[in-house]
KEKE-3310 file (N, C-alpha, C; in steps of 0.2 Angstrom, whole numbers, plus 5000, padded with zeros to 4 digits):
npx = (5467:5470:5461:5465:5462:5458:5452:5441:5433:5430:5420:5409:5408:5404:5392:5384:5383:5377:5365:5359:5356:5348:5337:5332:5328:5318:5309:5305:5298:5287:5282:5278:5268:5258:5254:5250:5239:5231:5228:5220:5209:5204:5202:5191:5182:5179:5174:5162:5155:5154:5146:5135:5132:5129:5116:5109:5112:5116:5126:5129:5123:5131:5144:5142:5140:5153:5161:5156:5159:5170:5181:5194:5210:5211:5202:5188:5179:5185:5187:5195:5212:5227:5224:5215:5202:5198:5185:5179:5166:5161:5152:5152:5153:5148:5159:5169:5172:5170:5170:5155:5142:5135:5122:5115:5117:5113:5104:5116:5127:5142:5147:5159:5170:5182:5194:5205:5220:5233:5246:5256:5273:5283:5295:5313:5323:5315:5312:5322:5319:5307:5308:5310:5297:5285:5274:5264:5254:5240:5228:5212:5202:5186:5174:5157:5143:5128:5113:5096:5080:5067:5073:5082:5073:5067:5078:5084:5075)
npy = (5427:5439:5447:5451:5466:5462:5449:5453:5459:5449:5442:5451:5451:5438:5437:5446:5441:5429:5434:5439:5428:5421:5430:5430:5417:5417:5426:5418:5408:5415:5420:5407:5404:5414:5411:5398:5401:5408:5398:5390:5398:5399:5385:5383:5392:5386:5374:5378:5384:5372:5364:5371:5371:5357:5356:5366:5367:5379:5390:5404:5407:5399:5404:5417:5413:5408:5420:5428:5421:5424:5438:5440:5433:5436:5446:5439:5444:5452:5454:5458:5464:5464:5457:5448:5435:5420:5410:5395:5385:5368:5354:5337:5320:5305:5291:5293:5306:5316:5332:5342:5352:5363:5366:5354:5344:5330:5323:5314:5316:5326:5342:5353:5365:5377:5387:5401:5410:5423:5423:5436:5438:5443:5441:5444:5441:5430:5427:5420:5407:5405:5406:5419:5425:5435:5431:5418:5405:5400:5387:5379:5366:5358:5345:5340:5329:5331:5333:5326:5332:5340:5351:5357:5363:5372:5381:5385:5393)
npz = (5622:5610:5597:5581:5570:5557:5560:5568:5558:5550:5555:5554:5540:5537:5544:5537:5524:5527:5533:5521:5514:5522:5524:5511:5509:5519:5513:5502:5508:5513:5501:5496:5505:5504:5491:5492:5501:5492:5482:5490:5492:5479:5476:5486:5481:5468:5473:5479:5468:5460:5468:5469:5455:5454:5459:5452:5436:5428:5418:5420:5432:5440:5438:5443:5457:5460:5459:5469:5480:5488:5493:5498:5500:5486:5475:5469:5460:5450:5433:5422:5417:5427:5439:5436:5437:5431:5426:5422:5416:5413:5406:5411:5404:5410:5414:5406:5406:5396:5389:5388:5382:5395:5395:5391:5400:5410:5425:5434:5426:5426:5433:5430:5437:5435:5441:5438:5442:5441:5450:5456:5458:5472:5478:5479:5465:5460:5448:5442:5444:5438:5425:5420:5421:5429:5435:5442:5437:5445:5448:5451:5451:5451:5451:5452:5454:5444:5451:5453:5456:5466:5473:5464:5455:5463:5467:5454:5449)
capx = (5470:5468:5459:5467:5457:5456:5448:5435:5430:5428:5413:5404:5407:5401:5385:5381:5382:5372:5359:5356:5353:5342:5331:5330:5324:5312:5305:5303:5293:5282:5279:5274:5262:5253:5252:5246:5233:5227:5226:5215:5203:5202:5199:5185:5177:5177:5169:5156:5152:5152:5141:5129:5130:5126:5109:5107:5117:5116:5133:5129:5122:5137:5150:5140:5141:5160:5163:5154:5161:5175:5185:5200:5215:5210:5195:5186:5174:5189:5187:5200:5218:5232:5222:5209:5201:5195:5180:5177:5161:5159:5148:5156:5148:5149:5165:5175:5173:5171:5167:5149:5139:5132:5114:5112:5119:5107:5106:5121:5133:5146:5148:5166:5171:5189:5195:5212:5222:5240:5249:5262:5278:5286:5301:5318:5326:5311:5312:5327:5316:5301:5310:5309:5290:5284:5268:5264:5247:5237:5222:5209:5196:5182:5169:5152:5138:5122:5108:5089:5075:5063:5077:5085:5068:5066:5084:5085:5069)
capy = (5428:5445:5447:5457:5470:5458:5444:5455:5461:5443:5440:5455:5449:5431:5439:5450:5436:5424:5437:5440:5421:5419:5434:5428:5411:5419:5429:5413:5405:5420:5419:5401:5404:5418:5407:5392:5403:5410:5392:5387:5402:5397:5379:5384:5395:5381:5369:5382:5384:5365:5362:5375:5368:5351:5357:5371:5368:5385:5392:5411:5407:5396:5409:5422:5410:5408:5427:5431:5417:5427:5444:5441:5438:5438:5448:5435:5448:5455:5450:5460:5467:5459:5453:5445:5429:5417:5405:5391:5379:5363:5348:5331:5315:5298:5289:5295:5313:5320:5338:5343:5359:5363:5366:5348:5339:5327:5320:5309:5319:5330:5349:5355:5372:5378:5394:5402:5417:5424:5426:5441:5437:5449:5439:5446:5436:5424:5426:5415:5400:5405:5407:5426:5427:5438:5428:5410:5403:5396:5385:5374:5363:5354:5342:5337:5326:5334:5330:5327:5333:5346:5356:5360:5367:5378:5385:5388:5398)
capz = (5615:5607:5590:5577:5567:5552:5562:5570:5552:5547:5558:5551:5533:5538:5546:5532:5519:5530:5533:5515:5512:5527:5522:5504:5511:5522:5507:5498:5512:5514:5495:5495:5510:5501:5485:5495:5503:5486:5480:5494:5491:5472:5477:5489:5476:5463:5476:5480:5461:5458:5473:5467:5449:5454:5460:5447:5431:5424:5418:5422:5440:5443:5438:5448:5463:5461:5459:5475:5486:5493:5491:5501:5498:5479:5473:5463:5455:5445:5426:5418:5420:5429:5444:5433:5439:5426:5428:5416:5418:5408:5408:5410:5403:5412:5417:5401:5408:5390:5389:5384:5384:5401:5395:5390:5406:5413:5431:5434:5423:5430:5431:5432:5438:5435:5443:5438:5444:5440:5456:5455:5463:5475:5480:5475:5461:5459:5440:5441:5445:5434:5418:5418:5422:5436:5438:5442:5436:5450:5446:5455:5447:5455:5447:5456:5450:5444:5455:5451:5462:5467:5475:5459:5452:5467:5467:5448:5447)
cpx = (5466:5467:5462:5461:5454:5451:5441:5431:5427:5421:5408:5403:5403:5393:5381:5379:5377:5365:5355:5353:5347:5336:5328:5326:5318:5307:5302:5297:5287:5278:5275:5268:5257:5250:5248:5239:5228:5224:5220:5208:5200:5199:5192:5180:5175:5173:5162:5152:5150:5147:5134:5127:5127:5118:5106:5112:5116:5122:5133:5128:5128:5143:5148:5142:5149:5163:5161:5156:5166:5178:5192:5204:5214:5203:5192:5181:5178:5189:5192:5206:5222:5230:5215:5208:5196:5191:5178:5172:5160:5155:5153:5151:5151:5156:5171:5176:5174:5167:5160:5146:5135:5124:5111:5114:5112:5109:5111:5127:5136:5146:5155:5167:5179:5190:5203:5214:5230:5243:5256:5267:5281:5293:5307:5321:5322:5311:5317:5324:5310:5302:5309:5302:5289:5278:5268:5256:5245:5230:5219:5203:5192:5176:5164:5147:5131:5117:5101:5085:5071:5067:5080:5079:5067:5072:5085:5080:5072)
cpy = (5434:5444:5453:5460:5466:5452:5446:5457:5455:5441:5444:5453:5442:5433:5442:5445:5431:5427:5438:5433:5420:5424:5432:5421:5412:5422:5423:5409:5409:5420:5413:5401:5408:5414:5401:5395:5405:5404:5389:5391:5400:5390:5379:5387:5390:5376:5372:5382:5377:5362:5365:5372:5361:5351:5361:5372:5373:5389:5399:5411:5404:5401:5415:5420:5410:5415:5430:5427:5420:5434:5445:5434:5440:5441:5444:5438:5451:5451:5452:5463:5461:5455:5449:5438:5426:5411:5401:5385:5375:5358:5342:5325:5308:5297:5291:5303:5318:5326:5339:5350:5358:5363:5359:5342:5336:5324:5314:5311:5323:5337:5351:5362:5373:5386:5395:5409:5417:5427:5430:5440:5443:5447:5441:5440:5429:5422:5421:5408:5400:5406:5414:5429:5430:5436:5421:5409:5398:5394:5379:5372:5358:5351:5339:5334:5330:5330:5331:5328:5339:5352:5360:5365:5373:5383:5388:5393:5405)
cpz = (5612:5600:5586:5573:5561:5554:5565:5564:5549:5549:5555:5544:5533:5539:5541:5526:5521:5531:5527:5513:5516:5525:5515:5505:5514:5517:5503:5502:5513:5507:5494:5499:5507:5495:5487:5497:5498:5483:5484:5493:5484:5473:5480:5485:5471:5467:5477:5473:5459:5462:5470:5460:5449:5456:5454:5441:5426:5424:5421:5430:5443:5444:5443:5455:5465:5463:5466:5481:5491:5489:5494:5501:5490:5479:5467:5458:5449:5438:5421:5421:5423:5435:5442:5436:5434:5428:5422:5419:5412:5411:5407:5409:5405:5415:5412:5403:5402:5391:5385:5386:5390:5401:5393:5395:5409:5420:5430:5430:5428:5428:5434:5432:5439:5436:5442:5439:5443:5446:5454:5460:5466:5477:5476:5471:5459:5452:5438:5440:5441:5427:5415:5419:5429:5439:5438:5442:5442:5448:5450:5451:5451:5451:5452:5451:5450:5447:5452:5457:5462:5469:5470:5455:5456:5467:5460:5445:5447)
residu = (MET:ARG:LYS:THR:ILE:SER:GLU:ARG:GLY:GLN:SER:LEU:VAL:GLU:PHE:SER:ILE:SER:LEU:VAL:ILE:ILE:LEU:TRP:LEU:LEU:ALA:GLY:ALA:VAL:GLU:PHE:GLY:ILE:ALA:LEU:PHE:GLN:TYR:ILE:GLN:LEU:ARG:ASP:ALA:ALA:GLN:GLU:GLY:ALA:LEU:TYR:GLY:SER:ILE:CYS:PRO:VAL:GLU:ALA:LYS:ILE:ILE:GLN:ARG:VAL:ARG:THR:ALA:SER:SER:SER:PRO:ILE:ASP:LEU:SER:VAL:THR:SER:GLY:THR:ASP:ALA:VAL:ASN:VAL:VAL:VAL:THR:GLY:LYS:VAL:GLY:SER:THR:ALA:THR:ASP:LYS:ALA:LEU:ASN:VAL:VAL:THR:PRO:GLY:ASP:GLY:VAL:ASN:VAL:GLU:VAL:THR:TYR:ASN:HIS:THR:LEU:PHE:MET:PRO:PHE:ALA:THR:LEU:PHE:THR:GLY:GLY:SER:THR:THR:ILE:PRO:ILE:SER:ALA:SER:VAL:THR:ASN:THR:VAL:LEU:ASP:GLY:ASP:LEU:SER:LYS:THR:ILE:CYS:GLN)
# end
């Protein structure tokens, strides 16, 4: 059976429409993968800070520990601009997890480290799903129990 010119052109049109949709879905999968990788980095940095804070509950030292935990894919040392990473350290009291100043936590209380970053979208038409925003906030929070012992006196010196 011989195809007419219009039937041969139909395949090309179908292919081009399908290719656009497939490439758009692929871009979405890559975007999700990058955002997930960034979240894992933030979570690991928060865990590092909370672990350090459980031994040495000093806010400046915890923040420094978080900021030096990693530099890729996000540079955690950036504190201003569009690539800024924010670190918030708070103390938690008992089972109610009420916020309290970090300088008055006692052994058995918690130290909470929250790290946030705004992921910039590169996927075409992603703003249709984000309400017009070109960034997505990514946040990770970890709480550890403040320990008591000679180790904390050695590390916090």
